[in-house]
VMD Tcl script that draws the C-alpha trace (Angstrom):
set ca {
  {2.11 9.03 -15.30}
  {1.96 9.22 -11.49}
  {2.91 5.55 -11.25}
  {6.00 5.97 -13.43}
  {7.09 9.04 -11.49}
  {6.76 7.33 -8.10}
  {8.51 4.19 -9.35}
  {11.37 6.31 -10.66}
  {11.66 8.17 -7.36}
  {11.66 4.88 -5.42}
  {14.37 3.48 -7.71}
  {16.54 6.60 -7.58}
  {16.40 6.73 -3.78}
  {17.36 3.07 -3.60}
  {14.23 2.07 -1.71}
  {13.13 -1.52 -1.74}
  {10.11 -2.06 -3.90}
  {7.86 -4.95 -2.88}
  {4.65 -5.29 -4.78}
  {2.73 -8.45 -5.46}
  {-0.10 -7.62 -7.84}
  {-3.05 -9.94 -7.75}
  {-4.76 -8.80 -10.93}
  {-6.64 -12.04 -11.59}
  {-8.26 -12.25 -8.17}
  {-9.00 -8.52 -8.10}
  {-10.68 -8.63 -11.50}
  {-13.03 -11.40 -10.42}
  {-13.62 -10.28 -6.82}
  {-13.65 -6.48 -7.19}
  {-16.23 -4.79 -4.98}
  {-18.06 -2.19 -7.12}
  {-18.08 0.43 -4.34}
  {-14.25 0.46 -4.08}
  {-12.01 1.31 -7.06}
  {-8.86 -0.67 -7.87}
  {-5.90 1.07 -6.22}
  {-2.36 0.90 -7.59}
  {0.01 0.35 -4.67}
  {3.73 1.07 -4.31}
  {5.28 -0.45 -1.20}
  {8.66 0.59 0.22}
  {10.28 0.10 3.60}
  {9.23 3.61 4.67}
  {5.88 4.30 2.96}
  {2.98 2.71 1.14}
  {1.64 4.91 -1.66}
  {-1.89 4.40 -2.97}
  {-3.13 5.63 -6.35}
  {-6.77 4.93 -7.21}
  {-7.70 4.32 -10.86}
  {-10.87 6.35 -10.54}
  {-11.68 9.80 -9.20}
  {-13.66 10.90 -7.23}
  {-13.18 8.33 -4.50}
  {-15.31 8.09 -1.39}
  {-14.17 6.34 1.77}
  {-11.67 3.63 0.85}
  {-10.63 1.93 4.11}
  {-7.05 0.62 4.36}
  {-5.78 -1.64 7.15}
  {-2.31 -3.02 7.76}
  {-2.27 -6.25 9.75}
  {0.69 -8.15 11.17}
  {1.37 -11.90 10.82}
  {-1.05 -12.70 13.66}
  {-3.88 -10.73 12.00}
  {-3.82 -7.81 14.45}
  {-4.52 -4.39 12.90}
  {-1.39 -2.25 13.40}
  {-2.30 0.69 11.15}
  {-5.51 1.91 9.54}
  {-6.75 4.91 7.61}
  {-9.72 5.86 5.42}
  {-8.91 7.65 2.15}
  {-11.24 9.81 0.03}
  {-10.98 12.38 -2.77}
  {-10.24 15.14 -0.26}
  {-7.23 13.28 1.18}
  {-4.12 15.29 0.30}
  {-1.52 12.54 0.56}
  {-2.52 8.99 -0.32}
  {0.19 7.24 1.67}
  {0.78 5.38 4.91}
  {3.95 5.86 6.94}
  {5.15 2.34 7.80}
  {8.66 3.34 8.90}
  {7.89 2.75 12.60}
  {6.67 -0.82 12.09}
  {9.07 -3.52 13.31}
  {10.58 -6.12 10.95}
  {8.09 -8.72 9.79}
  {5.44 -9.62 7.24}
  {2.33 -7.49 6.89}
  {-0.88 -7.64 4.88}
  {-2.38 -4.45 3.44}
  {-6.16 -4.70 3.04}
  {-7.65 -2.11 0.67}
  {-11.41 -1.81 0.51}
  {-13.24 -5.12 0.75}
  {-11.27 -7.34 -1.64}
  {-7.83 -5.97 -2.59}
  {-4.82 -7.33 -0.70}
  {-1.15 -6.33 -0.99}
  {1.86 -7.39 1.07}
  {4.76 -5.73 2.86}
  {7.85 -7.42 4.26}
  {9.72 -5.06 6.56}
  {13.42 -5.77 6.89}
  {15.64 -4.85 9.80}
  {17.71 -1.68 9.73}
  {21.02 -2.01 7.94}
  {24.06 -1.11 9.93}
  {26.78 1.05 8.43}
  {30.35 0.21 9.39}
}
mol new
graphics top color blue
foreach p $ca { graphics top sphere $p radius 0.5 }
foreach p [lrange $ca 0 end-1] q [lrange $ca 1 end] { graphics top cylinder $p $q radius 0.2 }
display resetview
């Protein structure tokens, strides 16, 4: 239900939704100490929704095209908002590493100019 609500909000606000699910690789390479996390990626935020609760210490890193960590955070059951603010990142391609094996992608686009 949370996923449908967030997808609807993202659609209504006209945000770009970029999500490349890698179900096959996650199913075979899933680390038992980290749950699978549903991810919604927009130009402003990355929302994370774990399949299981409670969750203890799920590390998330965002790396740029050169592999440098540009953003990182550790999430747990006590975390109030499971999201990362990516609005300040410059245009480019980014990799979102969740736990030990889950990978998602973000492609930031330049700001659109209004005439």
